C-alpha positions as CSV (number, residue, x, y, z in Angstrom):
1,M,0.0,0.0,0.0
2,I,1.2,3.5,-0.9
3,D,1.5,5.8,2.1
4,A,2.5,9.1,0.5
5,F,1.6,10.8,-2.7
6,R,2.5,14.1,-4.3
7,V,0.8,16.5,-6.7
8,V,2.4,16.9,-10.1
9,R,1.5,19.3,-13.0
10,N,2.4,19.4,-16.6
11,D,3.2,22.4,-18.9
12,E,-0.5,22.6,-19.9
13,E,-1.3,23.1,-16.2
14,Q,-3.1,19.7,-15.8
15,Y,-2.7,18.1,-12.4
16,S,-2.4,14.5,-11.2
17,I,-1.0,12.6,-8.2
18,M,1.8,10.1,-8.1
19,P,3.3,7.9,-5.4
20,A,5.9,10.1,-3.6
21,D,8.8,7.8,-4.4
22,M,8.2,7.5,-8.1
23,V,10.2,9.5,-10.8
24,N,8.1,12.0,-12.7
25,P,7.1,11.1,-16.2
26,F,8.6,13.3,-18.9
27,G,6.8,16.7,-18.9
28,W,5.4,16.5,-15.4
29,H,6.8,18.6,-12.5
30,D,6.3,18.6,-8.7
31,E,3.6,21.1,-7.6
32,G,4.8,21.0,-4.0
33,T,2.1,19.1,-2.2
34,V,3.0,15.8,-0.5
35,G,0.7,13.8,1.7
36,S,-2.1,11.3,1.8
37,R,-4.0,10.5,-1.4
38,E,-7.0,12.4,-0.2
39,A,-4.9,15.5,0.8
40,C,-3.3,15.5,-2.7
41,L,-6.7,15.2,-4.4
42,D,-8.1,18.0,-2.1
43,R,-5.2,20.2,-3.3
44,I,-6.0,19.5,-6.9
45,R,-9.7,20.3,-6.4
46,Q,-8.6,23.6,-4.8
47,V,-6.2,24.8,-7.6
48,W,-7.5,23.1,-10.8
49,T,-10.8,24.9,-11.2
50,D,-10.7,25.2,-15.0
51,L,-10.0,21.8,-16.5
52,R,-9.2,23.0,-20.0
53,P,-5.5,22.8,-21.0
54,R,-3.6,26.1,-20.7
55,S,-3.2,26.4,-24.5
56,L,-7.0,26.2,-25.0
57,R,-7.6,28.8,-22.2
58,E,-5.1,31.2,-23.8
59,A,-6.6,30.6,-27.3
60,T,-10.1,31.3,-26.0
61,R,-8.9,34.5,-24.4
62,A,-7.1,35.6,-27.6
63,R,-10.3,35.1,-29.7
64,R,-12.3,37.2,-27.2
65,G,-9.6,39.8,-27.4
């Protein structure tokens, strides 16, 4: 059973959790939160309020211009 997880984020500002002792997949970076699975998921719910990838959010803003 995994005891500790961490929150990771990619360049498109999409979030996920990983076991704390695993190496990040290419393109994913530590967000800074480490803790239980539920604590990490709570953090993601708090910060990831717009599920669209960053590039889509930016394109939508540019079109509204």
